[in-house]
Structure formats: structure tokens, C-alpha cells
C-alpha positions as CSV (number, residue, x, y, z in Angstrom):
1,X,0.0,0.0,0.0
2,X,1.3,3.4,-1.0
3,X,1.6,5.9,1.9
4,X,0.3,9.5,1.6
5,X,3.2,11.5,0.1
6,X,1.8,14.5,-1.7
7,X,1.5,18.0,-0.1
8,X,-1.2,20.5,-1.0
9,X,1.2,22.9,-2.8
10,X,2.6,19.9,-4.8
11,X,-0.8,18.9,-6.1
12,X,-1.5,22.5,-7.0
13,X,1.7,22.5,-9.0
14,X,0.7,19.3,-10.8
15,X,-2.7,20.9,-11.6
16,X,-0.9,23.9,-13.1
17,X,1.2,21.7,-15.3
18,X,-1.9,19.9,-16.6
19,X,-3.5,23.3,-17.3
20,X,-0.4,24.2,-19.4
21,X,-0.8,20.9,-21.3
22,X,-4.5,21.5,-22.0
23,X,-3.7,25.1,-23.1
24,X,-1.2,23.8,-25.6
25,X,-3.8,21.2,-26.8
26,X,-6.5,23.8,-27.4
27,X,-4.0,25.9,-29.4
28,X,-3.5,22.9,-31.8
29,X,0.3,23.1,-31.6
30,X,2.3,20.6,-33.6
31,X,2.4,17.1,-32.1
32,X,6.2,17.3,-31.5
33,X,5.7,20.5,-29.6
34,X,2.8,19.0,-27.5
35,X,4.9,16.0,-26.8
36,X,7.7,18.2,-25.5
37,X,5.3,20.2,-23.3
38,X,4.0,16.9,-21.8
39,X,7.5,15.5,-21.3
40,X,8.7,18.7,-19.6
41,X,5.6,18.8,-17.3
42,X,6.2,15.2,-16.4
43,X,9.9,15.8,-15.6
44,X,9.0,18.9,-13.5
45,X,6.5,16.8,-11.5
46,X,8.9,14.0,-10.8
47,X,11.5,16.6,-9.6
48,X,9.1,17.5,-6.8
49,X,9.5,14.0,-5.4
50,X,13.2,13.0,-5.5
51,X,12.6,10.2,-3.0
52,X,9.6,8.7,-4.8
53,X,9.4,5.0,-5.0
54,X,9.0,3.3,-8.4
55,X,5.3,2.8,-7.6
56,X,4.9,6.5,-6.7
57,X,6.7,7.5,-9.9
58,X,4.4,5.3,-12.0
59,X,1.4,7.0,-10.3
60,X,2.7,10.5,-11.0
61,X,3.5,9.8,-14.6
62,X,1.0,11.7,-16.8
63,X,2.7,11.1,-20.2
64,X,0.0,8.7,-21.4
65,X,-3.0,10.8,-20.5
66,X,-5.0,12.1,-23.4
67,X,-8.5,13.2,-22.5
68,X,-10.0,15.6,-19.9
69,X,-11.6,12.6,-18.2
70,X,-8.2,10.9,-17.8
71,X,-6.7,14.0,-16.3
72,X,-9.6,14.3,-13.9
73,X,-9.2,10.7,-12.8
74,X,-5.5,11.3,-12.4
75,X,-6.0,14.2,-10.1
76,X,-8.7,12.3,-8.2
77,X,-6.3,9.4,-7.7
78,X,-3.5,11.7,-6.5
79,X,-5.9,13.4,-4.1
80,X,-6.2,10.2,-2.1
81,X,-2.5,10.5,-1.3
82,X,-2.5,14.0,0.1
83,X,-0.7,14.6,3.3
84,X,-3.1,16.6,5.5
85,X,-2.0,19.7,7.4
86,X,-1.2,18.7,11.0
87,X,-4.2,18.7,13.4
88,X,-4.1,21.6,15.7
89,X,-6.4,22.7,18.6
90,X,-7.7,26.0,19.6
91,X,-5.7,25.7,22.8
92,X,-2.5,25.3,20.8
93,X,-3.3,28.4,18.8
94,X,-4.0,30.4,21.9
95,X,-0.6,29.3,23.3
96,X,1.1,30.5,20.1
97,X,-0.3,34.0,20.5
98,X,-0.5,34.5,24.3
99,X,-0.7,38.3,24.1
100,X,-4.1,38.2,22.4
101,X,-6.5,36.9,25.0
102,X,-9.6,37.7,23.0
103,X,-8.2,36.6,19.7
104,X,-10.8,35.5,17.1
105,X,-10.0,31.9,16.2
106,X,-10.8,30.1,12.9
107,X,-13.5,27.5,12.9
108,X,-11.3,24.4,12.8
109,X,-14.2,22.1,12.2
110,X,-14.7,23.6,8.8
111,X,-11.0,23.5,7.8
112,X,-10.2,21.0,5.0
113,X,-6.7,19.9,6.2
114,X,-6.1,18.1,2.9
115,X,-6.2,21.4,1.0
116,X,-4.1,23.4,3.4
117,X,-0.4,24.4,3.1
118,X,-0.6,26.9,5.9
119,X,-3.4,27.9,8.3
120,X,-4.3,31.6,8.4
121,X,-7.1,33.9,9.5
122,X,-7.9,37.6,9.8
123,X,-8.9,39.2,13.1
124,X,-10.2,42.7,12.3
125,X,-10.6,43.4,16.0
126,X,-6.8,43.3,16.4
127,X,-6.2,44.4,12.8
128,X,-4.1,41.3,12.4
129,X,-3.5,38.4,10.2
130,X,-2.3,35.2,11.9
131,X,-0.3,32.6,10.0
132,X,0.5,29.0,11.3
133,X,2.8,26.6,9.4
134,X,4.8,23.5,10.1
135,X,8.3,24.7,9.7
136,X,11.0,22.0,9.8
137,X,8.8,19.6,11.8
138,X,7.6,22.3,14.3
139,X,4.4,24.3,14.3
140,X,5.1,28.0,14.3
141,X,3.0,31.1,14.1
142,X,3.4,34.7,13.4
143,X,1.1,37.7,13.5
144,X,1.0,40.5,10.9
145,X,-0.5,43.9,10.7
146,X,-3.1,44.3,8.0
147,X,-3.4,47.3,5.8
148,X,-7.0,48.3,5.3
149,X,-6.3,48.9,1.6
150,X,-7.2,46.2,-0.8
151,X,-6.2,45.9,-4.5
152,X,-5.7,43.4,-7.3
153,X,-2.0,42.3,-7.5
154,X,0.3,39.4,-7.2
155,X,0.4,37.6,-3.8
156,X,3.9,36.9,-2.6
157,X,2.9,33.5,-1.1
158,X,1.0,31.9,-4.0
159,X,2.4,34.1,-6.7
160,X,-1.0,34.4,-8.3
161,X,-3.1,37.5,-9.2
162,X,-6.0,38.3,-6.8
163,X,-7.2,40.5,-4.0
164,X,-4.2,41.3,-1.8
165,X,-3.4,43.7,1.1
166,X,-0.1,44.7,2.6
167,X,0.9,42.6,5.7
168,X,3.9,43.5,7.9
169,X,5.5,42.0,11.0
170,X,8.5,42.9,13.1
171,X,11.3,40.4,12.8
172,X,12.7,38.9,16.0
173,X,16.2,38.7,14.4
174,X,18.7,41.0,15.9
175,X,21.9,42.5,14.5
176,X,24.9,41.4,16.5
177,X,26.2,44.9,16.9
178,X,22.8,46.4,17.8
179,X,20.7,44.1,20.1
180,X,17.9,46.7,20.2
181,X,17.6,46.7,16.4
182,X,14.3,45.5,15.0
183,X,12.9,45.9,11.5
184,X,9.5,45.5,9.9
185,X,9.2,43.1,7.0
186,X,6.2,42.4,4.8
187,X,4.7,42.2,1.4
188,X,1.4,41.8,-0.5
189,X,-0.4,38.7,0.5
190,X,-3.9,37.3,-0.4
191,X,-6.6,38.6,1.9
192,X,-8.4,35.2,1.6
193,X,-6.0,32.5,2.7
194,X,-8.4,29.8,1.5
195,X,-8.0,31.0,-2.1
196,X,-4.2,31.3,-1.5
197,X,-4.0,27.7,-0.4
198,X,-5.8,26.7,-3.6
199,X,-3.2,28.4,-5.7
200,X,0.1,28.0,-3.8
201,X,2.6,25.8,-5.7
202,X,5.8,26.6,-3.9
203,X,6.6,27.4,-0.2
204,X,9.9,29.1,-0.7
205,X,8.7,32.6,0.0
206,X,6.4,31.4,2.9
207,X,9.2,29.6,4.7
208,X,11.7,32.5,4.1
209,X,9.2,35.0,5.4
210,X,8.5,32.9,8.5
211,X,12.2,32.4,9.2
212,X,12.9,36.1,8.9
213,X,10.0,37.0,11.1
214,X,10.9,34.5,13.8
215,X,14.7,35.2,13.6
216,X,15.5,31.6,12.7
């Protein structure tokens, strides 16, 4: 039996590669070009899983898929092997953010852990956005100030176009020659974290932002 081995952002990446293949198909590109697009997509997908077993590699292989129905079945099959976001309780969230006694918490019973790369919610009462993520095997959390301004732009986390706002947090990192030094870091991030989780294909920015914020 194959164990669950696919993360949410990895499945999103696979879906994106399939979309590129379908786009090439609708444009009626020459067969050799389409074959190259499929081969490249397949290679990129396998690169995401350097430790994949032969059985997992066979499951990930999309080179023989032709129809929309076959692609849908392929995605459905892979969905059964999604690694869920770690279970977390309200008590654990409160412990992560002890300064906010009346913090508004997300409804964890309505969270689909299979479609979650990071947990996030907005608390307008504190004018904050909270982000929780499993970083190097440990659950960590940061809080960010939310700008009231909203606009359409690229999100730094999912790198997709949507409704974003400026979020900033103060890093805990200190300069060795100035222990009192603190700096604010931030960027444009999706207002709706659910939509962000549906589009994120890479966690590089997210992990860097968290490490910088936490001074790791």
C-alpha cells in the first residue's frame, strides 16, 4: 500500500502543469511541440518527489494521459494520497499567541486539512492576520499587521493574481552589533487565505518570510 506523500502545494503544482498541457492542446500546436510540453511537465512533477518509489513515480506519470476525463481521474487518484495539514487545537493556537487573550480563532471544524499548506485567518478586531505553518517539523505562528487597503495584485505567497493587502510583521532577528535593532518586514499577501491555499505551488517565500519573522 502506498503511503500518503503529496502535499497540497505539490498537487496545485501538478494541476498547473496539466493546465499548461491543456492550453497547448487547445492551441493545436504541432504534435512534437505538444509531446515536448508533456515530457517537460512530467519531468518537473517528478522533480518534486526526489525520493519517490517506483510505484509512486508510476502513479505520478502523466505522459500517457489524453482526455480531460483521464486528467480528472489522475488528479482524483493523487488526491487520495494528500498529506493533511497537521491537526491543531484552539488551545494550541492560543498558546502560540498569548498576548491576544480575546483573539478571534478560525472554525477548525470547517477546515479542510487536505487542501491546506498553511493555516491563516484575519482578526479585524486586532487588525491582524495570523499565519501558522509546520516549519522544519515544528508548528510555528506569526502575526502580521493588516493594511485596510485592498487591491488586485500578485500575492507573494502563492504568486497568483488576486485581492491582496499589505501585511507586515516585526522580525525577532537582531543584529549582533545592535541588540535593540528591529525591522519590519512584509509584502502583499492574499486577503483570503483559503484562495491562497488553492493556488500556492511553492513554499519558498512562505518559509523564508517565517524564518525572517521568527529570527531563525
